[in-house]
N, C-alpha and C positions, 0 to 999 in steps of 0.2 A: 512603540510597534512591537509587535510579537516578539522575543526573540526566536530562531528557525530551531533551537535545541527543543522547544517542546513539542514541534512537529514529529520529530522520529519517535520521542516517547512517547507519545500519545498512541502513534502507529502501533509502537512495539507491543503495548498495553492491549488492543483492540485487534491485532492480526489474527489471535489462534481464537476466537470468539467463536463460537460454532454458531448456525443462521438463527437456531432459537434464540439464543443467547443473545445474540447482537439484537433481534427483536427487543427482547427484555430492557438491553442497554439504552435503546431509544425509546422505550415507553418509560423509564424511569428518569429519563432527561427532562422528562416536563415536570416531576414532581418537586413539590415546593419544599421540601424536607431537603431534596439535595441541594435545588437552586439558591435556595433560602432570597438573598434581596434580587438575584440575576433575573433576566429574563429567558423563559424559553425559546426554542427555536422552533418554530412555526411546524406545525404537523405535518403542515405538506410537502416541506424540503425534509423532515425525518424519512418519511416512509419508504421511500425508493432510492434514498442515500446508500450507495456501497461506501465500504470500509474507507476508502480515499475519501471519497465526498463528505465523509464523517467527519474526518479529521480536521479539511477544511472548514466546515461548518462551526467547529467548535472554537479552533483559532479564531475564527472572524467575528464569533458571538461571544467567547470566553476571555478573549486574549489570555493573561496572566493567568486567569483563574481557570483555563483548560486544564490541568493534572489534576488539582484538586477537584473539582468535579467528576472528572474521571474516575478517580479514587473513591472518592462516596458511592458512585452508581457501583463501580467493579464490586463494592463490599454488599451492597443493596442483591447483587444477584450472587453472591458467594464465590465470586472467583478473582480475591485479592491476591491470590497467587500469582496473577499476570503482573500486577504490580510490582511483586516484590522479582518477579524474576527480571523483568526490564531495571530495574533499579541494582540487581546483583551484576547483570550483564555491562551496564552502564560504567559501575564501578571499576570492572574489569577493563573496558575500554580505556579508562584514563589511567591506567596501571600499564598498560600494553597499546599503546596508540598508534605503535606500529604495524599491528597484527590485525589483520581482515578477519572480522567475526560475520559473517555472513548471516548467524541467526536472529541478529539484532538487527533490525535495518536500519540505515542511516543514509541521507541520502547525500552524501560525500563517497563514502566507501563502495559502496551499490551501484551507484551510478555511474563510477567512472567520471569522479571530476577533474582528474589530470588531461583533458580533452579541449582544453581551451574554452571552459565552462558550458560547453555543447555536452548535452547527453549521451551516454555511451550508444544508445539505442537510437538516438537521431543521428549521430554523428556516423553511424553504419547501416541507416535504413536501407539504403538501393543494396548493399551486400545482403542484408539478413533476408530482404524480399526475395532476392535472387536463389538462395543457398539454404536456406533453411524450407525441408522438403515434407516433415512430418509435422504437420501443423496440430494436430489433435489433439496430442497430450498437452501441450501448450495452452490450448483453448480450454482444455480441460480444467487446467489450474487458474488460468483468470477467471473463469465461473466460477470455482471455488474462492478464488479470492474477492468474489466481488467487484471484479473490475469490467465485466462484460456481463449484460443481461442472457439469460437462457434464450430471449427471443432472438440478442445480437448474433450469441450462439450459433443459434438453428441457420441464421440466416448466412453468417460466414461459411459453417459446415458444407452449406448447399453450393458453395459457389465451385467451378470446375478445378480449377489449377490451384496448386499450393501459391502460385505468387499471386492471384487474385485473392485466396482466403488473408496473406501475410498484408497486402495491401491495404484490405479493407480493416484488419484487426488496428494497424496502426491508426486509422482513423477513430479509434476507441479512445486511445493514450493521451486523454485531453488534459492531465495534471503533470507535477512532476514525479509525483509518491506512485503514480499508475505506470508510469517508465520506471521507476526501481523494482517495482513488483515483477514485471515484465524482464527486468535485465537478470532478475535472481533467478525467474523459471528458465529462461534461456540457459544461465548457468549450466541448470539443475538438467535439461535435457540436450543440450547443445554447445556442450563444454568447448568441444575441439574447434568449433568456430569463434567464440568469445576468446580462446586463447590464440587463434589466428590473428583473430583482429586486434586483441591487446597490443602482441608483440610488434604490428605494424609501426 
């Protein structure tokens, strides 16, 4: 089974790709020079994949070769700096295991793994729906992170109340990694609420 440690490394490498770079990345995922003996991910599954979905697809398809494939593609699109940065941050984490470093997404530190196995945003779902009033900047960040599509963004923004917006937003958080991105965005936009809920 694929070690979970590969998932945050993959996400760390891909999260800062610009939209056009992400499209190039997907294109090179079908390059035989990159894949060698590995099977390509079907084009139909790649086309609409967000960053979160892409991490899932790569782990499912390439298992222990996921990081190797990612590194090859990043070299092809001249973004080897992302691999180097993630490896540096990972090394720093190993030397400072008790230091929270939100620059590098990890499913344990960012998702609030001390809540009995339940993700922070799931545990505090009701309170967040009721208390978060300024939803627009959160939706902007989710759109920019490819967690939601432009179509979903438009439909959520059209809803009449912040509670309706938050409730519908939650229906789009369908993977653990997307929850992690949502948590990071909340930390940037609603830190007082996160601190309040974390203290309980």
